[in-house]
Biotite code that builds the C-alpha atoms (Angstrom):
import biotite.structure as struc

atoms = struc.array([
    struc.Atom([-5.772, 9.482, -16.904], chain_id="A", res_id=1, res_name="MET", atom_name="CA", element="C"),
    struc.Atom([-2.674, 8.132, -15.159], chain_id="A", res_id=2, res_name="ALA", atom_name="CA", element="C"),
    struc.Atom([-2.948, 7.103, -11.377], chain_id="A", res_id=3, res_name="GLN", atom_name="CA", element="C"),
    struc.Atom([0.161, 7.043, -8.834], chain_id="A", res_id=4, res_name="HIS", atom_name="CA", element="C"),
    struc.Atom([0.433, 3.738, -7.251], chain_id="A", res_id=5, res_name="VAL", atom_name="CA", element="C"),
    struc.Atom([2.474, 2.718, -4.311], chain_id="A", res_id=6, res_name="ILE", atom_name="CA", element="C"),
    struc.Atom([3.688, -0.784, -3.760], chain_id="A", res_id=7, res_name="VAL", atom_name="CA", element="C"),
    struc.Atom([4.622, -2.499, -0.817], chain_id="A", res_id=8, res_name="TRP", atom_name="CA", element="C"),
    struc.Atom([5.822, -5.942, -0.245], chain_id="A", res_id=9, res_name="GLU", atom_name="CA", element="C"),
    struc.Atom([5.150, -7.757, 3.079], chain_id="A", res_id=10, res_name="PHE", atom_name="CA", element="C"),
    struc.Atom([6.432, -10.961, 4.431], chain_id="A", res_id=11, res_name="GLY", atom_name="CA", element="C"),
    struc.Atom([3.664, -11.742, 7.012], chain_id="A", res_id=12, res_name="VAL", atom_name="CA", element="C"),
    struc.Atom([4.050, -13.946, 10.123], chain_id="A", res_id=13, res_name="LYS", atom_name="CA", element="C"),
    struc.Atom([2.111, -17.201, 9.640], chain_id="A", res_id=14, res_name="PRO", atom_name="CA", element="C"),
    struc.Atom([0.292, -16.532, 12.924], chain_id="A", res_id=15, res_name="ALA", atom_name="CA", element="C"),
    struc.Atom([-1.086, -13.201, 12.049], chain_id="A", res_id=16, res_name="THR", atom_name="CA", element="C"),
    struc.Atom([-2.220, -13.539, 8.420], chain_id="A", res_id=17, res_name="GLU", atom_name="CA", element="C"),
    struc.Atom([-5.687, -13.176, 9.218], chain_id="A", res_id=18, res_name="ALA", atom_name="CA", element="C"),
    struc.Atom([-5.337, -9.864, 10.871], chain_id="A", res_id=19, res_name="GLU", atom_name="CA", element="C"),
    struc.Atom([-2.882, -8.605, 8.329], chain_id="A", res_id=20, res_name="PHE", atom_name="CA", element="C"),
    struc.Atom([-5.260, -9.282, 5.669], chain_id="A", res_id=21, res_name="VAL", atom_name="CA", element="C"),
    struc.Atom([-8.067, -7.271, 7.921], chain_id="A", res_id=22, res_name="GLU", atom_name="CA", element="C"),
    struc.Atom([-5.649, -4.334, 8.507], chain_id="A", res_id=23, res_name="LYS", atom_name="CA", element="C"),
    struc.Atom([-4.057, -3.827, 4.943], chain_id="A", res_id=24, res_name="TYR", atom_name="CA", element="C"),
    struc.Atom([-7.190, -5.140, 2.852], chain_id="A", res_id=25, res_name="GLY", atom_name="CA", element="C"),
    struc.Atom([-9.638, -2.472, 1.126], chain_id="A", res_id=26, res_name="PRO", atom_name="CA", element="C"),
    struc.Atom([-11.480, -2.133, 4.204], chain_id="A", res_id=27, res_name="GLU", atom_name="CA", element="C"),
    struc.Atom([-8.667, -2.036, 6.613], chain_id="A", res_id=28, res_name="GLY", atom_name="CA", element="C"),
    struc.Atom([-7.282, 0.563, 9.010], chain_id="A", res_id=29, res_name="ILE", atom_name="CA", element="C"),
    struc.Atom([-4.714, 1.714, 6.258], chain_id="A", res_id=30, res_name="TRP", atom_name="CA", element="C"),
    struc.Atom([-7.537, 2.362, 3.490], chain_id="A", res_id=31, res_name="ALA", atom_name="CA", element="C"),
    struc.Atom([-9.715, 4.067, 6.181], chain_id="A", res_id=32, res_name="LYS", atom_name="CA", element="C"),
    struc.Atom([-6.829, 6.284, 7.092], chain_id="A", res_id=33, res_name="PHE", atom_name="CA", element="C"),
    struc.Atom([-6.034, 7.203, 3.425], chain_id="A", res_id=34, res_name="PHE", atom_name="CA", element="C"),
    struc.Atom([-9.702, 8.001, 2.373], chain_id="A", res_id=35, res_name="ARG", atom_name="CA", element="C"),
    struc.Atom([-9.278, 11.025, 4.485], chain_id="A", res_id=36, res_name="GLY", atom_name="CA", element="C"),
    struc.Atom([-6.719, 12.229, 2.286], chain_id="A", res_id=37, res_name="GLY", atom_name="CA", element="C"),
    struc.Atom([-7.458, 14.252, -1.107], chain_id="A", res_id=38, res_name="GLN", atom_name="CA", element="C"),
    struc.Atom([-6.522, 12.357, -3.952], chain_id="A", res_id=39, res_name="GLY", atom_name="CA", element="C"),
    struc.Atom([-6.643, 8.704, -2.664], chain_id="A", res_id=40, res_name="TYR", atom_name="CA", element="C"),
    struc.Atom([-8.486, 6.170, -4.919], chain_id="A", res_id=41, res_name="VAL", atom_name="CA", element="C"),
    struc.Atom([-8.270, 2.751, -3.457], chain_id="A", res_id=42, res_name="ARG", atom_name="CA", element="C"),
    struc.Atom([-6.146, 0.059, -1.987], chain_id="A", res_id=43, res_name="THR", atom_name="CA", element="C"),
    struc.Atom([-5.479, -3.663, -3.234], chain_id="A", res_id=44, res_name="GLU", atom_name="CA", element="C"),
    struc.Atom([-4.018, -6.384, -1.362], chain_id="A", res_id=45, res_name="LEU", atom_name="CA", element="C"),
    struc.Atom([-2.662, -9.480, -3.410], chain_id="A", res_id=46, res_name="VAL", atom_name="CA", element="C"),
    struc.Atom([-1.333, -12.564, -2.021], chain_id="A", res_id=47, res_name="ARG", atom_name="CA", element="C"),
    struc.Atom([1.630, -14.741, -3.769], chain_id="A", res_id=48, res_name="ASP", atom_name="CA", element="C"),
    struc.Atom([0.385, -17.999, -4.816], chain_id="A", res_id=49, res_name="VAL", atom_name="CA", element="C"),
    struc.Atom([3.742, -19.687, -4.459], chain_id="A", res_id=50, res_name="ALA", atom_name="CA", element="C"),
    struc.Atom([4.608, -17.879, -1.139], chain_id="A", res_id=51, res_name="ASP", atom_name="CA", element="C"),
    struc.Atom([1.617, -17.838, 0.967], chain_id="A", res_id=52, res_name="ARG", atom_name="CA", element="C"),
    struc.Atom([3.413, -15.534, 3.403], chain_id="A", res_id=53, res_name="GLY", atom_name="CA", element="C"),
    struc.Atom([4.312, -12.752, 0.797], chain_id="A", res_id=54, res_name="ARG", atom_name="CA", element="C"),
    struc.Atom([1.597, -10.027, 0.068], chain_id="A", res_id=55, res_name="PHE", atom_name="CA", element="C"),
    struc.Atom([1.529, -6.832, -1.988], chain_id="A", res_id=56, res_name="LEU", atom_name="CA", element="C"),
    struc.Atom([-0.428, -3.676, -1.055], chain_id="A", res_id=57, res_name="THR", atom_name="CA", element="C"),
    struc.Atom([-1.028, -1.192, -4.179], chain_id="A", res_id=58, res_name="LEU", atom_name="CA", element="C"),
    struc.Atom([-2.094, 2.132, -2.898], chain_id="A", res_id=59, res_name="ASP", atom_name="CA", element="C"),
    struc.Atom([-3.781, 4.415, -5.912], chain_id="A", res_id=60, res_name="TYR", atom_name="CA", element="C"),
    struc.Atom([-3.692, 8.042, -5.753], chain_id="A", res_id=61, res_name="TRP", atom_name="CA", element="C"),
    struc.Atom([-4.517, 10.515, -8.284], chain_id="A", res_id=62, res_name="ARG", atom_name="CA", element="C"),
    struc.Atom([-1.145, 11.931, -8.171], chain_id="A", res_id=63, res_name="SER", atom_name="CA", element="C"),
    struc.Atom([2.297, 11.803, -6.474], chain_id="A", res_id=64, res_name="GLU", atom_name="CA", element="C"),
    struc.Atom([2.032, 15.204, -4.927], chain_id="A", res_id=65, res_name="GLU", atom_name="CA", element="C"),
    struc.Atom([-1.494, 14.392, -3.388], chain_id="A", res_id=66, res_name="GLU", atom_name="CA", element="C"),
    struc.Atom([-0.069, 11.453, -1.796], chain_id="A", res_id=67, res_name="PHE", atom_name="CA", element="C"),
    struc.Atom([3.125, 13.316, -0.440], chain_id="A", res_id=68, res_name="LYS", atom_name="CA", element="C"),
    struc.Atom([0.942, 16.006, 0.838], chain_id="A", res_id=69, res_name="SER", atom_name="CA", element="C"),
    struc.Atom([-1.217, 13.698, 2.621], chain_id="A", res_id=70, res_name="PHE", atom_name="CA", element="C"),
    struc.Atom([1.747, 11.723, 4.195], chain_id="A", res_id=71, res_name="ARG", atom_name="CA", element="C"),
    struc.Atom([3.793, 15.091, 5.252], chain_id="A", res_id=72, res_name="GLU", atom_name="CA", element="C"),
    struc.Atom([0.281, 16.283, 6.890], chain_id="A", res_id=73, res_name="GLN", atom_name="CA", element="C"),
    struc.Atom([-0.338, 13.185, 8.620], chain_id="A", res_id=74, res_name="ASN", atom_name="CA", element="C"),
    struc.Atom([2.777, 12.184, 9.686], chain_id="A", res_id=75, res_name="GLN", atom_name="CA", element="C"),
    struc.Atom([2.095, 11.266, 13.332], chain_id="A", res_id=76, res_name="ALA", atom_name="CA", element="C"),
    struc.Atom([-1.002, 9.148, 12.491], chain_id="A", res_id=77, res_name="GLU", atom_name="CA", element="C"),
    struc.Atom([0.950, 7.361, 9.686], chain_id="A", res_id=78, res_name="TYR", atom_name="CA", element="C"),
    struc.Atom([3.613, 6.510, 12.092], chain_id="A", res_id=79, res_name="LYS", atom_name="CA", element="C"),
    struc.Atom([1.144, 5.213, 14.751], chain_id="A", res_id=80, res_name="LYS", atom_name="CA", element="C"),
    struc.Atom([-0.699, 2.830, 12.515], chain_id="A", res_id=81, res_name="ILE", atom_name="CA", element="C"),
    struc.Atom([2.649, 1.612, 11.119], chain_id="A", res_id=82, res_name="ASP", atom_name="CA", element="C"),
    struc.Atom([3.788, 0.914, 14.808], chain_id="A", res_id=83, res_name="GLU", atom_name="CA", element="C"),
    struc.Atom([0.539, -0.736, 15.737], chain_id="A", res_id=84, res_name="GLN", atom_name="CA", element="C"),
    struc.Atom([0.800, -3.097, 12.535], chain_id="A", res_id=85, res_name="CYS", atom_name="CA", element="C"),
    struc.Atom([4.561, -3.757, 12.614], chain_id="A", res_id=86, res_name="GLU", atom_name="CA", element="C"),
    struc.Atom([3.954, -7.185, 14.775], chain_id="A", res_id=87, res_name="GLN", atom_name="CA", element="C"),
    struc.Atom([2.295, -8.664, 11.843], chain_id="A", res_id=88, res_name="LEU", atom_name="CA", element="C"),
    struc.Atom([5.205, -8.686, 9.637], chain_id="A", res_id=89, res_name="THR", atom_name="CA", element="C"),
    struc.Atom([8.649, -10.162, 9.444], chain_id="A", res_id=90, res_name="GLU", atom_name="CA", element="C"),
    struc.Atom([9.558, -8.020, 6.454], chain_id="A", res_id=91, res_name="ALA", atom_name="CA", element="C"),
    struc.Atom([8.376, -4.814, 4.724], chain_id="A", res_id=92, res_name="GLU", atom_name="CA", element="C"),
    struc.Atom([9.832, -3.125, 1.484], chain_id="A", res_id=93, res_name="THR", atom_name="CA", element="C"),
    struc.Atom([8.464, -0.461, -0.699], chain_id="A", res_id=94, res_name="CYS", atom_name="CA", element="C"),
    struc.Atom([8.815, -1.829, -4.169], chain_id="A", res_id=95, res_name="LEU", atom_name="CA", element="C"),
    struc.Atom([8.343, 1.767, -5.830], chain_id="A", res_id=96, res_name="GLY", atom_name="CA", element="C"),
    struc.Atom([6.072, 3.969, -7.171], chain_id="A", res_id=97, res_name="SER", atom_name="CA", element="C"),
    struc.Atom([4.654, 3.347, -10.324], chain_id="A", res_id=98, res_name="LEU", atom_name="CA", element="C"),
    struc.Atom([2.434, 5.070, -12.890], chain_id="A", res_id=99, res_name="LEU", atom_name="CA", element="C"),
    struc.Atom([-0.922, 3.266, -13.291], chain_id="A", res_id=100, res_name="GLY", atom_name="CA", element="C"),
    struc.Atom([-2.833, 3.068, -16.609], chain_id="A", res_id=101, res_name="GLN", atom_name="CA", element="C"),
    struc.Atom([-6.270, 1.848, -17.048], chain_id="A", res_id=102, res_name="THR", atom_name="CA", element="C"),
    struc.Atom([-5.032, -1.135, -18.806], chain_id="A", res_id=103, res_name="ASP", atom_name="CA", element="C"),
    struc.Atom([-1.402, -1.694, -17.231], chain_id="A", res_id=104, res_name="ARG", atom_name="CA", element="C"),
    struc.Atom([1.045, -0.208, -14.833], chain_id="A", res_id=105, res_name="ALA", atom_name="CA", element="C"),
    struc.Atom([4.777, 0.471, -15.675], chain_id="A", res_id=106, res_name="GLU", atom_name="CA", element="C"),
    struc.Atom([7.623, 1.627, -13.478], chain_id="A", res_id=107, res_name="ILE", atom_name="CA", element="C"),
    struc.Atom([8.515, 5.079, -14.399], chain_id="A", res_id=108, res_name="LEU", atom_name="CA", element="C"),
    struc.Atom([11.543, 5.148, -16.636], chain_id="A", res_id=109, res_name="GLY", atom_name="CA", element="C"),
    struc.Atom([11.367, 1.531, -17.506], chain_id="A", res_id=110, res_name="ALA", atom_name="CA", element="C"),
    struc.Atom([11.750, 0.260, -20.944], chain_id="A", res_id=111, res_name="LYS", atom_name="CA", element="C"),
    struc.Atom([9.269, -2.572, -22.146], chain_id="A", res_id=112, res_name="SER", atom_name="CA", element="C"),
])
């Protein structure tokens, strides 16, 4: 069964890396917040080996609709957490929404 995956890229300030990992990791404030949503599966945090200040988060949901519904119903709390965490980063970019497979993830519409 395919899952909806939202991928974010972060440029993290060097002095805040430990706090960033704590807040954005699988047991962090974002994952705990998402756990309240129907359809949330898990969050992964990965770090670039060449650029130590570059991180990606991958938030897995059963469907795009469940994620969108959660975000719409929880806009105020989403914004509050985002504002609390923004001092940890120099840059934040949504890289896209992907369709996750059990053995691969592909950008919707992309050709291999």
